[in-house]
C-alpha positions as CSV (number, residue, x, y, z in Angstrom):
1,M,0.0,0.0,0.0
2,A,2.8,2.5,0.9
3,Q,4.4,1.7,-2.4
4,A,1.2,2.4,-4.3
5,Q,0.8,5.7,-2.5
6,T,4.3,6.7,-3.4
7,Q,3.7,5.8,-7.0
8,T,0.5,7.9,-7.2
9,G,2.3,10.9,-5.7
10,A,0.6,10.7,-2.4
11,A,2.3,12.7,0.4
12,P,1.4,14.7,3.5
13,I,0.5,18.3,3.0
14,G,2.2,20.8,5.3
15,F,1.2,24.2,6.6
16,I,3.4,26.9,8.3
17,V,1.2,28.3,11.0
18,K,1.8,31.2,13.4
19,F,-0.5,31.1,16.5
20,R,-1.2,34.2,18.6
21,G,-2.7,34.8,22.0
22,G,-2.3,32.9,25.2
23,G,-3.5,29.4,24.2
24,P,-1.4,26.3,24.7
25,I,-0.1,26.1,21.1
26,A,0.9,29.8,21.1
27,R,2.6,29.3,24.4
28,A,4.5,26.3,22.8
29,Q,5.7,28.6,20.1
30,V,7.2,30.9,22.8
31,L,8.9,27.9,24.4
32,A,10.3,26.9,21.0
33,A,11.6,30.4,20.4
34,R,13.4,30.1,23.7
35,G,15.1,26.9,22.5
36,E,12.9,24.6,24.6
37,L,12.0,22.5,21.6
38,A,11.3,19.1,23.2
39,Q,8.9,20.6,25.8
40,A,7.3,22.8,23.1
41,Q,6.8,19.8,20.8
42,R,5.2,17.7,23.5
43,Q,2.8,20.6,24.3
44,V,1.8,20.9,20.6
45,E,1.3,17.2,20.2
46,V,-0.8,16.9,23.3
47,Q,-3.0,19.8,22.1
48,L,-3.4,18.4,18.6
49,G,-4.6,15.2,20.2
50,R,-7.1,17.0,22.4
51,Q,-8.5,19.5,19.9
52,T,-11.3,18.3,17.7
53,W,-10.5,20.9,15.1
54,A,-7.0,19.3,14.6
55,A,-8.2,15.8,13.9
56,G,-6.1,14.8,10.9
57,L,-3.2,17.2,11.5
58,C,0.1,16.2,13.0
59,F,3.1,18.2,14.3
60,D,6.0,18.2,11.9
61,R,8.5,20.7,13.3
62,F,9.1,24.3,14.3
63,T,10.6,26.7,11.9
64,V,14.0,28.1,12.5
65,G,13.9,30.2,15.7
66,G,10.6,28.6,16.7
67,A,8.5,31.5,15.4
68,E,6.1,29.2,13.6
69,I,4.9,25.6,13.6
70,V,4.8,23.3,10.6
71,L,1.7,21.1,10.8
72,R,1.0,18.4,8.3
73,T,-1.8,16.1,7.4
74,C,-1.3,12.9,9.3
75,E,-2.1,10.8,6.3
76,A,-0.7,11.0,2.8
77,V,-2.9,12.8,0.3
78,A,-3.2,11.6,-3.3
79,A,-1.9,14.1,-5.9
80,S,-5.4,14.3,-7.4
81,E,-6.8,15.5,-4.0
82,R,-3.9,17.8,-2.9
83,N,-5.4,21.1,-4.0
84,A,-8.8,20.5,-2.4
85,V,-7.3,19.3,0.9
86,Q,-4.8,22.1,1.0
87,Q,-7.6,24.7,0.4
88,S,-9.9,23.1,3.0
89,W,-7.3,23.0,5.8
90,G,-6.0,26.4,4.9
91,A,-9.5,27.9,5.2
92,R,-10.1,26.0,8.5
93,L,-6.9,27.3,10.0
94,R,-7.3,30.8,8.8
95,A,-10.8,30.9,10.3
96,M,-9.4,30.3,13.8
97,R,-9.0,33.4,16.0
98,A,-5.8,32.0,17.5
99,V,-4.1,31.7,14.1
100,E,-2.2,34.8,13.0
101,Y,-1.4,33.4,9.5
102,V,-1.1,30.1,7.7
103,D,0.8,29.3,4.5
104,A,1.2,26.1,2.6
105,N,4.5,24.5,3.1
106,A,5.8,22.8,0.0
107,T,8.9,21.3,1.8
108,V,7.1,18.9,4.2
109,A,7.0,16.0,2.2
110,Q,8.1,14.7,-0.4
111,Q,10.2,11.6,-0.7
112,R,10.5,10.8,-4.3
113,A,9.9,7.3,-5.5
114,P,13.0,5.7,-7.0
115,G,12.7,5.4,-10.6
């Protein structure tokens, strides 16, 4: 199955997200910016697991300096569905009061199939 997904161009979709305010994910960004990456990552992962809005999103990494979080779809997305899924998640994230901005992240994925 994994081989079939790779051959069809399936890969996770990533988003660079900047959270604001005093919520737990915004606080995790502050921790990451201070270099406390392991604690910050645990905090984000716990929150993603608790928040119904985040079902289907996983933590990928913090950007350099911890200013932003890269979230990705937990499951690979087929090439034919990438645009719709990217637009849907982007709109959902942008609609959140705690999100300052969100951009698609083209660098999350993509292991190329040999060939």
